[in-house]
N, C-alpha and C positions, 0 to 999 in steps of 0.2 A: 503494500500500499505506500503510495508516493504522497498521498496527501488527503485530509479529510476537511472539507469546507464544509462549517457548522452554522450557517447563516439565517437556513429558513427556519421560518418559527413554528413550523408545522410539517407534516408529511410531504415528502417528494412525491411527485408523480412521474411522468413522461420527461425524459432529458433526451438531448440531441447534441451531433456536432453541428456545428454551422461551416459554410463554405472555406471561412477563415483560419478555419482551427481551434475557434472558442467554441465553449459549451454552452448550451442552453438548458435552463431547469425551469419545471412547471411545479406548483405546490398549492396542498390546500390551503396555504395562508393568503390565497389570492395575488401572488406576485410571480410574477418570472424573473430570472437572475441569468447575467451574462457570467461566465468564467473565464480566467485566461487557462487555455488548454496544456500549459507546460506546469504552473505550479500552484492550480486551482484558486488563485485570488478573484474575488467578488469583482466585476470590474464595473456591472452597472445592475442596476434593480428596476424593474419594470411594474411600476404601481398603477392601479386605476380599476382593476375586477375589483366587485363586491362579491364574488363568491370562488370557489375552488377553479384554479386554472387546468383542463383538462387536458390541453395538449396545444401545440403549436408547430409552426412549419416556418423555413427560410424560404422566402419568393425570390421571384427571379429579377426584381426589380431592386433586392437589396432590404425591401421592408422584412418585418416579422410578422407573422399573423397568429393570435392567439385565440380561444376560445374556451368558454367558462361555461358553469352552470349559474351565473346571473345573468343569463339570455341573450349576451352578447359576445360579438366577437370584437378584436383591436387590432387595428395597424399601427405597428411601431417602428420608430427609427432606431435599428438596432445598437447604432453607435453611441447616442446620447441618453435613450430609456424613454424619449420623448413619445408620447400616444398620438399619434395623425389623424385616427379617426377611429368613431366607434361604431360598429356594425349593429342596428338593432332591427327587430322585425320576428327572429322566432319566439312564440311565445312560453317555451320551456327549455330546460337545458341542453347544449349544444354537445353533440357527441361527437362530431368530426369535422373534417375541411380539407380541402385539396386545392392546389391550383392546376388551371386545367391550360393547355399548350398556349393558347392566345392569350393568357396574361388574366383571365376572369377567374373570380375564387367561384367554389362551390361548397356550399355549408349545407348540414341537415343534423336532425336530432329531434324532432318532435315527429310528426307524420307528414312535413314537406321538406322542400329542398329550396333553397335560394341562392340566385347568381348575384355577385357582386362585381364590382368594378374593382380590379386591383390595384388603383393606384388612388382613387377618391373614397372608396367603400361606399359608393351606390349602389343600392338595391337595383338590379336591373331586372329581375323576376323570380316568380315564385311557383314553384312547380309542386301540386297537390293531386292528391289520387290515392297514397297510402294509407290502409286501415290502421295502421300501429306504428309505432317509433322507429324511425329508419336506424339503421345500425350502421350503415357505410354503403359506399360509393364507389364507382371508378370508370373512368374514360375507356372505352374502346377503341380499337385503332380505327375503326369507321367513324369514330364521332359521336358514337349514340354512348347512353349511360345505363351502367348495370347497378342496380341497386336491390339491397337485401333489406329487411327490418326483422321485428321482431312477431314474425309469423313464418310458414314453412314455404313461400313463395319467393321467387325473385321477380324484378320487372325490369323491362328493357323500356327507355325513353328516348324518343327523338329530342336531342337539345333544341335545335334551331325551332321547332314546332312548340315545344312545351307540352309535348302530349306522350303517354304511355302507349306504348306498338305492340306490347307482351307482355303476357304473365304467366312466367315458367313455373309451373306447379309439378311435383314429384316427392319434394322432402313432405318428411312427416312429422317434423319437429323446427323451432326456431332455425333459419340459416344464420350461422356464424361470421361468414367471410367467403370472399371468393378472389379471383385472380385471372388474369386474360392469359391465355397459354401461347400467343402471338401468332398463329395459325388461323385465328377465326374462332376457335373454340374457347369456353372458358372452364374453370374448374369453381365448385361450390362446395362448402363444408355445413355441416349442421349438427344440431344435438340428437339428429335421428341416427347417428353414429354412422353415418356413409358420407361419402363424396361423391359429387354428382359431374359427370363431363356434359356439356352442353353444345348445341350447334349455334353461334353466334347470329347466323342468319335467320335461321326458321325458330330457333326457341327449341327445337326438341333436344330430350333427353339421348344421347348417346350410350351413357354407360353409368 
């Protein structure tokens, strides 16, 4: 053990390495902290969330994006810790977010997804139609979105039109995650103790 930074006031959640070698940590204490990746010194404290910070990502424009159970996301300047924008609109705790290849942001957590401008934090669209809380989402190579929620189905969305184009049925319990296989298929896994391989074009279960 080379160092033990002990400056968070509560349990530390997710942590990640930033592109420049610094570390970023999230905590139940409502803060994020940026650390020197060599000696573990705390360089910056990002304060503003009023609930547990559940995750964060580094964006291609150099900003940091965090999300919290205070129902907001925040854009930060990772150098000085200044909050640049508060992204509001989710009615309940946010479970995750990702950056799309075009720089837009996608977040989820309740029964909706929200698209945001990655520079200004302005909400561009709200995608509705899931009957239960969304657990995760990925963008497929063809630009569609694959979502899974606290139920036994996955759903394919046309991001341009904001419509659900297919409901993938087969799992018998909550879907926990999914990943693109890069060849037009994707893989999902579930509390039903199975994994399933799906055809991305038709939504048919292949195995």
